[in-house]
C-alpha positions in Angstrom: 107.9 -79.1 -16.5 111.4 -79.6 -15.1 109.9 -81.5 -12.2 108.0 -83.8 -14.5 111.1 -84.5 -16.5 113.1 -85.2 -13.5 110.5 -87.7 -12.3 110.9 -89.5 -15.5 114.7 -89.6 -15.3 114.9 -92.4 -12.7 112.7 -94.6 -14.9 114.9 -93.9 -17.9 118.1 -94.4 -15.9 116.8 -97.7 -14.4 115.6 -98.9 -17.8 119.0 -97.9 -19.3 121.1 -99.7 -16.8 119.1 -103.0 -17.0 118.2 -102.6 -20.7 114.6 -103.1 -21.7 113.5 -106.1 -19.6 112.9 -104.2 -16.3 110.3 -102.0 -18.1 108.2 -105.1 -19.0 105.7 -106.0 -16.3 105.2 -109.7 -15.5 101.6 -109.6 -16.8 102.9 -108.2 -20.1 105.5 -111.0 -20.4 102.8 -113.5 -19.7 100.6 -112.1 -22.5 103.6 -112.1 -24.9 104.5 -115.7 -24.2 101.1 -117.3 -24.0 100.3 -118.9 -27.3 96.7 -119.5 -28.5 95.0 -120.9 -31.5 92.2 -118.9 -33.1 90.6 -120.4 -36.2 89.8 -117.0 -37.7 91.2 -114.9 -40.5 94.9 -114.8 -40.9 95.4 -116.5 -37.6 93.9 -119.8 -38.8 96.2 -122.7 -38.5 98.8 -120.7 -36.6 99.6 -120.2 -32.9 99.9 -116.6 -31.9 100.5 -114.8 -28.7 97.7 -113.2 -26.7 99.7 -110.0 -27.0 99.6 -110.1 -30.8 95.9 -110.9 -30.8 95.2 -108.0 -28.4 97.0 -105.7 -30.8 95.5 -107.1 -34.0 93.1 -105.1 -36.1 90.2 -107.1 -34.7 90.4 -105.8 -31.2 89.2 -102.2 -30.9 91.6 -100.0 -28.9 89.0 -99.3 -26.2 88.4 -103.0 -25.7 92.1 -103.7 -25.6 92.7 -101.1 -22.9 89.7 -102.3 -20.9 90.9 -105.9 -21.0 94.4 -105.0 -20.1 93.3 -102.9 -17.2 91.0 -105.6 -15.8 93.7 -108.3 -16.3 96.3 -106.1 -14.5 94.0 -105.5 -11.7 93.6 -109.2 -11.2 89.9 -109.2 -12.0 90.4 -111.6 -15.0 92.5 -114.7 -15.1 94.7 -115.5 -18.0 92.2 -118.1 -19.2 89.4 -115.5 -19.1 91.6 -113.1 -21.1 92.3 -115.9 -23.7 88.6 -116.7 -24.0 87.6 -113.0 -24.3 90.3 -112.2 -26.9 89.6 -115.3 -28.9 85.9 -114.6 -29.0 86.3 -111.0 -30.0 88.8 -111.9 -32.8 86.6 -114.7 -34.0 83.5 -112.6 -34.1 85.2 -109.6 -35.7 86.8 -111.8 -38.4 83.4 -113.4 -39.1 81.8 -110.0 -39.4 84.6 -108.9 -41.7 84.2 -112.0 -43.8 80.5 -111.3 -44.2 81.3 -107.8 -45.4 83.7 -109.1 -48.0 81.6 -111.7 -49.9 81.3 -109.1 -52.7 84.8 -110.0 -53.9 84.2 -113.8 -54.1 80.8 -113.4 -55.6 82.1 -111.1 -58.3 85.0 -113.5 -58.9 82.8 -116.2 -60.4 80.8 -113.6 -62.3 84.0 -112.4 -63.8 84.5 -115.7 -65.5 81.4 -115.6 -67.7 82.2 -112.0 -68.6 85.6 -113.2 -69.8 83.9 -116.0 -71.7 81.5 -113.5 -73.2 84.4 -111.3 -74.3 85.8 -114.1 -76.4 83.1 -114.0 -79.1 83.7 -110.4 -79.8 87.0 -111.1 -81.6 85.2 -113.9 -83.5 82.7 -111.4 -84.8 85.6 -109.3 -86.2 86.9 -112.3 -88.3 
């Protein structure tokens, strides 16, 4: 255990001397600074970073890890990552939207119920 801790010390020391930036890899910086537009869910009309999209609720952890590994290995270009992430987010948001129509459908139904509730006080008069 002591050996493992001592192997981590140089990393901590190096990170401490130069603050946080040395810990961030160039590929990570690229993902955090590359802005994309995804016309889906809460991202609609906003530019967001690839990093934020990768860590959104629409990208399963397993998919995120796989994309990051393949990108770090140089097997995917930045453009390919953009396309993959945008597609996953768009499809997941669409699937979520299909699962939620119960709320909008019940919304209009609530109006007639409210209208029907009004005659009840009239009957009391």
